[in-house]
Every structure is written in structure tokens, then in C-alpha cells.
N, C-alpha and C positions, 0 to 999 in steps of 0.2 A: 324930796319932800313926801311925807306919808299922805296917802289918801285916807280920808275919814270914812267910817262906815256909812254915814248918812249920804255922802257923795256916791259911794258905790251902789247903795240901794236906789238912789234917785236916778242913776245912770242905767241900772239894770232893768227897772220896771218898764220904761218905754221900749227898751231894746227887746224885751220879751213880749211886748204888746199887752201888758197887764196894768190896770188902774190900781191905785193905792187901796181903794175900797175892796176890790176883788182880791188883792193880795192879802189884805187883812183877814179875809175869809179863809184863804189858803193857810195862813199862819195860825188861825184860830184865836185872833185877838180883835179888839175893837178898832175900827178905822182910825180913831184918834191916836191910837198908839203908833200906827204906821206913819201918820202925819208927823207925830213928834219925833220919830226916828229919822225921817227924811229931813226934818228941819233942825236936827241936832239939839233937840230940847230934852232928850233923855239919853242916858247911857245904854250901851249894850250890856245887859245882864246875862248871867248864865242861861236863864230861861229863854231870853230873847235870842241868844246865840244858837240854842238848840232848835228853836222854831225857824230861824233864818236858814239854818243848815238844812233842815227838812224841806223848806220851801224852795230853796235854790239848788239843792242837791250838792251842797258843800259840806264842810265839817264845822262843828261848833268852835273848834280851835281856830279856824280861819277867821271867824267873826271876832273872837276874843283878841286874837293877835292884831287884826286890823284896827280894832278900837284902841287897844293898848299902844300900838305903834303911833297912832295919831295923837294920843295923849302925851307920849314921851317926846315927840319931836319938838314941840315948843319949849318944854322943860330943858332939853339938851341944848337948844339954841340959846336959851337964857343963860345957861352956865358958861357958854363960850363968850358971850358978849361982855 
């Protein structure tokens, strides 16, 4: 089962000892945007993927793939059922 980007962000922030508000500053976005990401209320856009990549030291492709995989998983399961 694919992990969703919101779960990954929610897991990573406490592991790194950073609050969502501080992380928003690192990303250069409003704290509400980080809360929406963590709560899966918004999708990972190309801009968000680039910001997450810079903040976490990963690649934008990682974030786009993570988000895409989590979107595809339920669709694939529905086709099998």
C-alpha cells in the first residue's frame, strides 16, 4: 500500500524536531498551507514538490511520485474489485 505524502510529512516533522509553523518558514509558505498538506486537504503541486524537496533535502520527483502513487493505489484497487 502506498504511503501518502501527507503521512510522510506528518511523520518526518516530529522526527526532525520541527513544528509545522517553523517548517512553513523553511518552505517559504503560510503555516496554513503546511497544515493543509499534513491533513491531505491539498494536493502536492509542482511548486510544493520543489519546496518540499528543498526543505527535506530530497528531489521534487520524489514528492510528485509519492503523491501520484498514493492517488493511483485506490484507482488500481477499484479496477481489480
